[in-house]
C-alpha positions in Angstrom: -0.1 0.0 0.0 1.4 3.4 -1.1 1.4 6.3 1.4 0.4 9.8 0.1 1.7 12.9 1.9 -0.9 15.4 2.9 -1.0 19.1 4.1 -3.6 21.1 5.8 -5.6 23.1 3.4 -8.0 24.8 5.7 -10.4 24.5 8.6 -14.0 25.5 8.1 -17.3 25.4 10.2 -19.2 22.3 9.6 -22.5 22.9 7.9 -23.6 19.3 8.7 -22.8 19.0 12.4 -23.6 21.8 14.9 -20.4 22.8 16.7 -18.0 20.9 14.6 -15.5 21.9 12.1 -14.2 20.4 8.8 -10.5 20.0 8.6 -9.5 19.8 4.9 -6.3 18.0 4.2 -4.9 17.8 0.6 -2.5 15.8 -1.3 0.9 17.4 -1.6 1.1 16.3 -5.2 -2.5 15.9 -6.4 -6.1 17.4 -6.4 -7.8 15.1 -3.9 -8.9 16.6 -0.5 -9.8 14.6 2.6 -12.4 16.3 4.8 -12.4 15.2 8.4 -14.9 16.4 11.0 -13.3 17.5 14.2 -14.3 19.3 17.4 -14.1 22.9 18.3 -11.1 22.7 20.7 -9.1 20.7 18.2 -9.9 23.1 15.4 -8.7 25.9 17.5 -5.5 24.2 18.5 -4.9 23.4 14.7 -5.6 26.9 13.7 -3.2 28.2 16.4 -0.5 25.9 15.2 -1.0 27.0 11.5 -0.9 30.6 12.5 2.3 30.6 14.4 2.1 34.2 15.3 -0.5 33.7 18.2 0.7 32.6 21.5 -1.9 31.7 24.0 -1.5 33.0 27.6 -1.4 29.5 28.9 -0.2 26.4 27.0 -2.9 24.5 25.2 -2.8 20.6 25.7 -1.0 20.0 22.3 1.7 22.6 23.4 2.1 20.9 26.7 2.5 17.6 25.1 5.3 19.0 22.8 7.2 20.5 25.7 7.0 17.3 27.6 8.1 15.2 24.6 11.0 17.6 23.9 12.1 17.5 27.6 12.2 13.7 27.2 13.8 13.8 23.8 10.8 12.2 22.2 10.4 13.2 18.3 7.2 12.7 16.4 8.6 11.5 13.1 5.2 11.2 11.2 1.5 10.8 11.4 -0.2 8.2 9.5 -4.0 8.2 9.0 -4.2 4.5 8.5 -7.9 3.4 8.8 -11.4 4.6 8.1 -14.4 2.8 9.6 -17.9 4.1 9.6 -16.8 7.7 8.9 -14.1 7.7 11.6 -10.5 8.1 10.8 -7.9 6.3 12.9 -4.4 7.6 13.1 -1.0 6.7 14.4 1.9 8.8 15.8 5.3 7.4 14.8 7.6 8.5 17.7 11.2 8.0 18.3 13.3 8.2 21.4 17.0 7.1 21.6 16.6 5.5 18.1 13.8 3.3 19.3 10.7 3.8 17.3 7.1 3.6 19.0 3.6 3.7 17.3 1.0 5.4 19.3 -2.7 5.3 18.6 -4.3 8.8 18.4 -7.4 10.6 17.4 -6.7 12.1 13.9 -7.4 15.7 15.1 -4.9 15.4 17.9 -2.4 13.7 15.6 -2.6 16.6 13.1 -2.3 19.3 15.9 0.9 17.5 17.1 2.3 16.9 13.6 2.0 20.7 13.0 3.7 21.5 16.2 6.6 19.1 15.5 6.8 19.9 11.8 6.2 16.3 11.0 4.8 15.0 7.7 1.1 13.7 7.6 0.4 10.7 5.5 -2.6 8.4 4.6 -3.0 5.4 2.3 -4.0 5.9 -1.2 -7.0 3.5 -0.6 -8.3 5.9 2.1 -8.1 8.8 -0.4 -9.9 6.8 -3.0 -12.6 6.0 -0.5 -13.0 9.3 1.4 -11.2 11.8 -0.9 -13.0 14.5 -3.0 -12.1 16.8 -5.8 -13.5 20.2 -5.5 -14.7 21.6 -8.9 -14.6 25.2 -7.8 -12.1 26.2 -5.1 -13.1 29.2 -3.1 -10.4 31.9 -3.4 -8.5 32.4 -0.1 -8.2 36.1 -1.1 -12.0 36.3 -1.3 -12.4 34.6 2.1 -9.9 37.0 3.5 -11.7 40.1 2.0 -14.9 38.8 3.5 -13.5 38.6 6.8 -11.8 42.1 6.7 -15.1 43.7 5.7 -16.7 42.5 8.8 -14.3 44.5 10.9 -13.8 47.8 8.9 -16.3 49.8 11.0 -14.1 49.4 14.1 -11.2 51.7 15.0 -7.7 50.1 15.7 -8.3 50.7 19.3 -11.6 48.9 19.2 -10.0 46.0 17.3 -7.2 45.7 19.8 -9.8 45.5 22.6 -11.6 42.7 20.7 -8.3 40.9 20.3 -7.8 40.9 24.1 -11.3 39.8 24.6 -10.9 37.0 22.0 -7.5 35.8 23.6 -9.0 35.9 27.1 -12.0 33.7 25.8 -9.5 31.5 24.0 -11.0 32.3 20.6 -7.8 32.4 18.7 -9.3 32.1 15.3 -11.1 35.4 15.8 -8.1 36.9 17.3 -6.0 36.0 14.2 -8.8 37.5 12.0 -8.9 40.7 13.9 -5.1 40.9 13.9 -5.0 40.5 10.1 -7.4 43.4 9.8 -5.2 45.7 11.9 -2.2 44.7 9.8 -3.9 45.7 6.6 -4.3 49.2 8.1 -0.6 49.9 8.7 
C-alpha cells in the first residue's frame, strides 16, 4: 500500500454538524482533498499551530505535550491516517526516542495538531483517499475569504479592534483573534 503525503488546506465550520469543524487535508502532489470532521477545541488548536504568530497566555494541551516530549527527547517522526471505519478516521503517531521507534494510537485531530507543532509529515494510504477523498470543482479563493473577513471589521477603529483581540484571547477564541489581527495589519 502506498502512502500519500498530505498537508492542511484549511479549517471551516461544518454545515452538517452543529459545533463541529471540517479539517480539509489535501495531497501534496494531487487534487484530492480529505475532509475530516473535528471538534471545536481541536480546530482551535490546529488553527493556532497554523498561524504561528499567536501565543495563548497559557499552554494548550498540544503545546504541553510538545514541551513534555521535547524534555524527554521524544520526536514525532510522522503521522499516518491508517484506517477509516464508519466515517471515523484512525491515526498513529510514529515517535522516536533514543533511536527506538514507537507507534501510538491517536485521534486524527490530535495527531494533526501535534504533527503541525513538530513539523512532522502527515500521510494516509491511497486507498483511504480513494474511498473518502474528494475533488472540489470550484475552489473558493483564499483572497476572497480574507476580503470577506476584513469587511466584517472595517467599521471598528484600531483601538476597538485591539480590545476585541484582548477579549478573544481571554476567551480563547484564537481564530477570531487572528482574523482581527489581520485586519489591523492591513491598516498599517
